C-alpha positions in Angstrom: -27.6 -9.1 11.4 -25.8 -9.0 8.2 -21.9 -9.5 7.9 -20.6 -7.4 4.8 -17.1 -7.7 3.8 -16.0 -5.3 0.8 -14.0 -5.0 -1.9 -9.9 -4.0 -1.1 -9.7 -0.3 -1.5 -6.8 1.9 -1.2 -8.7 5.2 -1.0 -10.9 6.7 1.9 -13.5 4.1 1.9 -14.9 1.1 4.4 -13.5 -2.4 5.4 -16.5 -3.8 6.7 -20.2 -3.2 7.2 -23.3 -4.5 9.6 -27.0 -4.3 8.1 -29.3 -4.4 11.5 -32.7 -5.2 10.9 -35.0 -2.6 12.3 -38.4 -4.0 14.0 -41.3 -2.7 12.3 -44.2 -5.2 12.6 -46.6 -2.8 11.6 -45.4 -2.2 8.2 -45.1 -6.2 8.2 -48.3 -6.4 9.0 -49.6 -4.5 6.7 -48.1 -5.6 3.2 -46.0 -8.5 2.6 -44.5 -6.4 -0.1 -42.9 -3.9 2.4 -38.8 -4.1 2.1 -37.0 -4.9 4.8 -35.6 -2.0 6.5 -32.1 -1.9 8.2 -29.4 0.6 9.6 -25.9 0.2 8.4 -22.6 0.5 10.3 -19.7 0.6 8.1 -16.2 0.5 9.9 -12.7 1.0 9.1 -9.7 -1.3 10.9 -6.6 0.1 11.6 -3.4 0.0 13.1 -2.6 3.2 12.5 -4.5 5.8 10.1 -2.5 9.0 9.1 -5.0 12.2 9.4 -5.0 12.7 6.1 -7.3 9.3 5.8 -9.7 10.6 8.2 -13.5 10.7 6.8 -14.7 13.7 7.3 -18.6 13.8 7.9 -19.0 15.5 4.6 -16.9 12.8 2.6 -19.1 10.3 4.4 -22.4 11.3 3.4 -21.4 11.1 -0.1 -19.6 7.4 0.4 -22.8 6.4 2.6 -25.0 7.7 -0.1 -23.4 4.9 -2.7 -23.2 2.1 -0.1 -26.7 2.6 0.6 -27.8 2.3 -3.3 -25.5 -0.6 -4.0 -26.9 -2.3 -1.2 -30.4 -2.0 -1.8 -30.4 -2.7 -5.4 -28.8 -6.0 -4.6 -30.7 -7.1 -1.5 -34.0 -5.2 -2.3 -34.1 -3.4 1.3 -34.1 -0.1 2.4 -31.7 1.6 4.3 -32.7 4.3 7.2 -29.7 5.1 8.6 -26.2 5.1 8.8 -23.3 5.1 11.4 -19.6 4.4 11.2 -16.6 3.3 13.7 -12.4 3.5 13.2 -11.6 -0.1 14.7 -8.3 0.2 16.3 -5.9 -2.0 17.7 -5.0 -2.4 21.5 -2.4 -4.1 23.2 -1.3 -4.5 26.8 -4.1 -2.7 27.9 -2.3 0.8 25.5 -3.9 2.5 22.6 -1.7 1.9 19.4 -3.0 5.0 17.6 -3.8 7.5 20.3 -4.0 10.6 17.7 -7.1 8.7 15.8 -8.7 7.8 19.0 -8.1 11.1 20.9 -9.6 13.2 17.9 -12.6 11.1 17.1 -13.8 10.7 20.0 -17.0 8.2 20.4 -16.1 7.0 16.8 -13.5 4.5 17.7 -13.7 1.0 18.9 -10.6 -0.8 20.5 -9.8 -4.4 19.5 -7.1 -6.5 21.3 -6.6 -9.8 19.6 -6.1 -11.7 22.6 -8.9 -10.3 24.6 -11.6 -9.3 21.6 -13.3 -6.1 21.9 -12.2 -3.7 25.3 -16.0 -2.7 26.2 -19.6 -3.4 25.9 -20.5 0.1 24.2 -23.8 0.8 22.4 -23.0 0.7 19.1 -25.8 2.9 17.0 -25.1 6.0 19.6 -25.3 10.1 18.5 -21.5 9.6 18.0 -21.5 7.5 15.5 -24.4 8.6 14.2 -23.6 9.7 10.5 -26.6 10.1 8.4 -30.4 9.5 7.5 -30.6 11.9 4.9 -27.9 9.7 2.4 -27.3 13.1 -0.1 -25.4 12.4 -3.3 -24.4 16.3 -2.9 -23.0 18.2 -0.5 -21.0 21.7 -0.3 -18.0 19.4 -0.2 -18.6 17.9 -3.5 -20.1 21.7 -5.3 -17.9 24.1 -3.6 -14.5 24.2 -4.4 -13.3 26.8 -2.2 -13.5 26.2 1.4 -13.5 29.7 2.5 -16.7 30.4 0.7 -19.1 32.8 2.6 -22.3 31.5 4.5 -24.7 32.9 1.7 -23.2 30.6 -0.6 -23.2 27.6 1.7 -26.6 28.3 2.7 -27.7 28.6 -1.0 -26.1 25.2 -1.6 -27.6 23.6 0.9 -31.2 25.0 0.7 -31.0 23.8 -2.8 -29.9 19.9 -1.9 -32.3 19.4 0.3 -35.0 20.2 -2.0 -36.6 17.7 -4.3 -34.4 17.4 -7.6 -36.0 17.7 -10.8 -35.0 15.7 -14.1 -34.2 17.5 -16.8 -36.1 18.1 -20.5 -35.2 16.4 -23.6 -34.7 20.0 -24.9 -32.1 20.9 -22.1 -30.5 17.8 -22.5 -30.1 18.5 -26.1 -28.1 21.4 -25.4 -25.6 20.1 -22.8 -25.6 17.2 -25.0 -23.8 19.3 -27.6 -21.8 21.4 -25.1 -20.5 19.2 -22.2 -18.8 16.1 -22.3 -17.7 13.8 -19.0 -14.6 14.1 -17.7 -14.3 10.4 -17.8 -13.9 9.8 -21.6 -15.2 6.2 -21.3 -18.5 7.4 -19.5 -20.8 9.0 -22.2 -23.2 11.9 -21.4 -26.9 10.9 -20.3 -29.9 12.9 -19.4 -30.5 11.0 -16.1 -27.3 12.2 -14.7 -28.6 15.9 -14.8 -30.9 17.3 -12.0 -32.1 20.3 -11.7 -31.9 21.4 -8.1 -33.1 25.4 -8.1 -33.6 28.7 -10.0 -31.1 30.8 -8.2 -28.9 33.6 -9.8 -25.0 31.6 -8.9 -23.3 34.5 -11.1 -21.7 35.8 -8.3 -20.9 32.3 -7.3 -19.7 30.4 -10.5 -16.1 30.6 -9.6 -16.3 28.7 -6.6 -18.6 26.2 -7.8 -16.9 22.4 -8.9 -17.2 20.9 -12.3 -20.4 19.1 -10.8 -22.3 22.0 -10.5 -23.8 23.7 -14.1 -25.5 27.1 -13.9 -27.6 27.9 -16.7 -29.0 31.3 -18.0 -31.4 32.6 -20.2 -30.6 36.3 -21.4 -32.9 36.6 -24.6 -32.5 34.6 -27.5 -29.2 33.3 -26.2 -28.7 30.5 -23.7 -25.5 31.0 -21.4 -23.7 27.9 -19.4 -21.5 28.4 -17.2 -19.4 25.6 -15.6 -15.9 25.5 -13.6 -15.3 29.2 -13.9 -15.7 29.3 -17.6 -19.0 30.0 -20.1 -20.5 29.4 -23.1 -23.2 31.1 -25.5 -25.8 29.5 -27.6 -28.0 31.1 -29.8 -31.3 28.7 -28.8 -34.5 30.3 -27.9 -36.6 28.4 -25.3 -39.7 29.9 -23.6 -40.2 26.9 -21.1 -36.6 27.7 -20.0 -36.4 30.0 -16.2 -34.3 32.8 -16.4 -31.7 30.9 -14.1 -31.6 27.2 -13.7 -28.8 25.6 -11.3 -27.9 21.8 -12.3 -26.1 19.2 -10.6 -24.7 16.2 -12.5 -23.6 13.0 -11.2 -20.0 13.0 -12.6 -17.5 15.8 -13.4 -18.5 17.1 -16.7 -16.6 19.8 -18.8 -17.0 21.8 -22.1 -16.0 19.7 -25.3 
């Protein structure tokens, strides 16, 4: 196992992590170039964890994606699944933060300064399991109204589980002249955009965040929809679909 200490953060992130190796003898015998596989266990350590800082699974999914990518790039490994625990203080046989414990059953480990951890539970179980998909996007990043109907949720979830496609140079040229990143220090790049589908999103564009861009072709006009607003461009592109749904790795806005 590999113990990981994360950088200090005041946000909704993690304090420590453990990389747990996965035995895969068949792969190891077939090739010496196969990357070693690991399961990733991340945790937050807390005496009292305010409810507003609890991590929902939709938030975990995004955080785990970036943790996975960073660790894989740094150590040249493959992470196949992710798990999470709150590590809570126990003192004189009593749990200090009963609120977090009772509302996150199965996702809490109890630690006593003098006695150590209070039980020998199997760490990697269905309660602590977060994901093996490691999506960079989900409904919490793309839909800004949590009352959006089931059809929109199903449409988005179906698109983000498909294979993402790169945008063309012509399409990037259009976006580059129309959009900029919310972070003014980050330049727009072709790599940050991904085509996820060709669904007509006109009805739902008002609910979408600034990570989501919808492009509609209407004759010789290209209409870009973003964050409830739109921009028209006079340009004819034969190769462009009538409807194109695009996600951006960073929040964008019109120039």
